[in-house]
N, C-alpha and C positions, 0 to 999 in steps of 0.2 A: 175743600172742603166747604159747600156752598148753601144757600138757601131756597127758601121758596116764596113767592109774594102772595101767596092766600089760602084759601083751606082746602082746595083741591091741586090736584098736579096737572098744569098747564101742557098743551101738544110740546111747547117750547121746553119746559121743564124735563118732559120725560128724555127730549135729546140729552139735554146736558147731563140728566142722569145716569145715561145710558154711554156717556162719553167713555173712553177707556181712560182719560187723568182722573176722573172723579172717584175721591174715595169715601167722600164721607157728607153728612146731611146733618144741618143743624136747625131746629126748629124754635118758634120764636112765638108771642103771645097771639101775634098774627093770624098764625096757621092752628089756632085752636077756638074752637067752639064749645064742643062739647065733649064726651067721650067717645058717642058713636060716629061722630065727625072724624076725631083724630084717626081713630081706629081705621075707618074706610083711607084715611088720607096715606097711614100708614102703610096699607096694602095696595095701594095704589104704587107708593114705592118700591116696595118689596117685589112688585110684578115685574117691574123694570129692572131691578137690581136688588136679588135676593140677601147680597152681601154685602150691603152699603153699610158702613157703621153710622148710625142714628144717634145725634146729641142731641142735650138740649142743655140750659143753664135752669136748673132747680135747683137752687142753693136754701129757699127759703128767704123770707123778709122780703126787702126791696127787690132781689132777682129770685123770680118763682115766674115763670112763663106761664104754666097753665097752672090755674086758681079754684073754679068752679067745677066740682066733680072728683078734686084731687082734696088732699090734706091740705090746709093752708097750715105752712110753717113756719116758724119763727125764725129772726136774725139769731146766725148763731153766737154773738155776743152774749144772748139771756144764757145761752152754757155757761160763759165765762162766769157769769157773775155766780151762778150756782157751782161752779168749781171754787170760787174763793172761800165759799163758808162749808162746802163740804165735796175733796174733790173727788172722792170713790162713788159717791152717786151721780156726781155730773156726767162723768166716765162712762157709767152704766147707762143714764139719759142719752148721751150721743151716739152711743150704739145703737141704742132702740130708734132715735130719732134718721139714723144712716140708714137702717134697714126699713124704714117704714117709707121713707123718699125713694129709695131704690126700689122696692118690690112696687110700688106703684108705677113706675115707669118701666119697670119688666114686664111686669104682665100687660103690656102697651105695646110690646116688641121694640120698646126703647133699650140703645145698649148703654148710654152713657149719660149722665148728668156731669159736667165738667165740674166736679168738686172733690176733696174738700179746699175750699180758700185756705191758704197759707201762709196769707201775709199777717204781721205783725199789725196791733192796732194803737197807734201814738196818738191818737187824738185828733190828728191834724187832717187827715187823709178824707176827701171829699168823697172819693168814688168808694173807699174800700168802708171804713167806719164799723159801722155792727155787723158787716158782713164777717169781720174777722172773729174768730174764737175767744180771741186773747189778746193781752199787751206784752204777755211775755212767753218766750221762747219753749220754758217745761210745761207750762199750762196748756198751751198751743198744740204742743207733742203728743199728750196725754189725751187731750179733746178729740183733736183731728183723728188721731191713731184709731180712739173708740169708734167715731164716725166712721173711719173706712173699713173696719170689722162690721159695722150693720151692713154697710152696701156688700162687702163680700157675701155676707149671709145669704143675703136677696139675692147673689148671681151677679151683682155688678162691680167692675173694675173701678179703680179711683184714679183722678187726674188731680195733679196738686198745681197750684196756681198762685201766686206769677211769680215765679223765679226770678231773680233770686229775693224778692219783697218788694211791695210795692205802697208799704204801709207807712212810709215815712215821708212821701213828697205829698206836697198840698195838692197838685194841680192832676186834675183827669184827665187820663190819656186817652179818653175817648174826645177831647175837645181840643187837648194843646199838647205839647210835648216837653214832659216833667223830666227832669235833673235831679239827681241825689248824688251831692258832692262828698258824702262822707266815706273817710278812708275805707279800704278792703278791710282791715282789721276791725274796725266796727259794724260792720256787715255781718262778716263771719261770727262774731261775739253773740249777736242776737237773731237778725232776719233769715241767715243763711241755715239755720241749726235745725230746724221744723224739715227744710229740706232734704238737708243731710241726712236727719237721722229717719225720715219715712221714706227715702227713696226706694229701699228695697220692697217696700209693698206698695210701691206704687207704677199703674201701667202707661199712664202717662201723665205727661208735664206740658206746663204752658207760660210761656217767658212773658216778664213782663214790657211793656212798650215805653219804659223806664231809661234813661242816659244814668251810670253810675260812673261818673265823671273821672274820679282817682282810680276806676279801673282800665275803663275805657271809654275814652271820651268822645270817640266819634260816632259808635254805634249803642241803639238800644239794646237790651240781653237777647232780645227776639233777633236780631240781625248781628249779634257777634261770635263769632268763632270762639273769643276767650272763654265768652261764660258758658256757651253751648258745648263746646269741643273739651276746653280745657277744664275748666271746673265739672261742669253737669257730668258729663260724660267719664272723663279720665278720671277726675279727683273724686266724687261722688260715686261712680260707677251703675248712673242712672242707665238701666237697658231698654226703657221703654221706646214710647213712643212721644216724639216730644211735637208739638201742634202749636202753630204760630198762634198770639192772637190774632182777632181779627184785623186785618191788613187794609180795612175803611175806616179804620180809627185815627183821628188827628196825628196820635203820638207814629204813627207809622208813615207820614207824609213825607217826611224829609228824602226819603230814600226814592222817589219819583213816583212814577205812576204804578197802576196795579201789577204789572207785571215785570215791573223792576223789583217791587216790594217781595212778591214771591220769589223771583230769582234770589234777592238777597236773604230773605229768609231761609231758602231750600240750601243756598250756600255755605250759610253758618251754622247749619245742622238741624235744622228744622225736617221733621218726616212729613208732615201735613200741613198746606196753607189755608188758612180760613178767610173767605172772601165775602163777607156779608153786606147785605143792604146796596150793595153797587150788582146790577145785572151786569151791565156792558161789561164792567171789570172783571166778572166773573169768566164770562166768555172770552172777553181776551187771555186772561190766564189758562184756559182750559185749552184755545189754540197753541198759545207757546209750550206750555208742557205738553201738550201732542210732538211738536215739532222737536221736542229736546228729550222725545224717549222717555218722559219720567211715569208714564201709566204703569201700574202694578206693582211699583217700588215701596210702597207702604207696608209697614209690618205692624197691621192693626189688627189681626186674628186675635190676638191675644185682649182686644178692648171689647169684643162681642159678647153681647149679658147671656149669662147662662140659665136658660128656664130649669126653676126647682118648684118645688111645693109652695102654693100659696102662705104666706107669713100667717102664722097661728092665729086664729083669733081673737082669741085673748091679749094677745102681745100687741095685735093690731090695734084693737080697742083701749089699750095703756096709751100707745104711740102717738092716737088723737088725742084721747085726753091730755096728756102731756104738753102736747105741741098749741093746744087751745089755752093752757094753763100759762105758758109761757108766754104767750101773744099779749093774754089779760095782763100779766105783771108788768111787762116793759112796752104798755100801751100807754 
């Protein structure tokens, strides 16, 4: 999965999209000006590769790539605060926001938003924080499960991240390599529970660029056969697509250059390697993948969005009003 540099597809990018080893495209804020431009961009992409998986991070709060022309979504922690006073109502609201977010993207022919975040909020992580629904596993399972229901109603499959839980470490894996020293039993008791409970309902999973030193001291979860094969596949029974997190992030650099990182991710059990914000690295990985005959091996069909009737107008209005209220309450 690669990215684009601007608002249109360049000649070089058309060649990269057409490459047999390219399976997906992730869009960023730099690729968005307004809805008409986005629709034209996606049309250009689909003209080259109609079946390509198109993704974006549209979680809400700090992580929402498309803003003007789309509903401004609250950080998911706002639903967690609602849950503490009225769990049933908060779950209904989570479903509504999940449907709203997904319906706006599916209408633009975008397949997935990398959501929901299943990391528990311990109040210490600089990169997770209010992206998390809650700090307790039971509340996380309820709220994220409801959000998944809303996404599904809009025709979008869900991707859980960042397996087996990024919320306990302070360091930001975009900038450095975090290490979580907790014993496996502690991780299982809390962080792993949402992933285990929701695995049957997730079509995608994204592991963390975090080393869990008491479990696998040498590899981050995304480069660990133990985490991906022994725990996620064998123990949790996950059968969906495993996406690496962005291999350009600092948390992945210890493995070597971009090609070495892609090789390590695929060897560990990832199905699709994300190379973002590194054009030279993406080109190198594509060449290497072609030489290794990786093309066509990603089972991503189950992640393609299903076009359904537009979201009910009254429900859509309610969702937008709820999003605005939650943003104002948590300003």
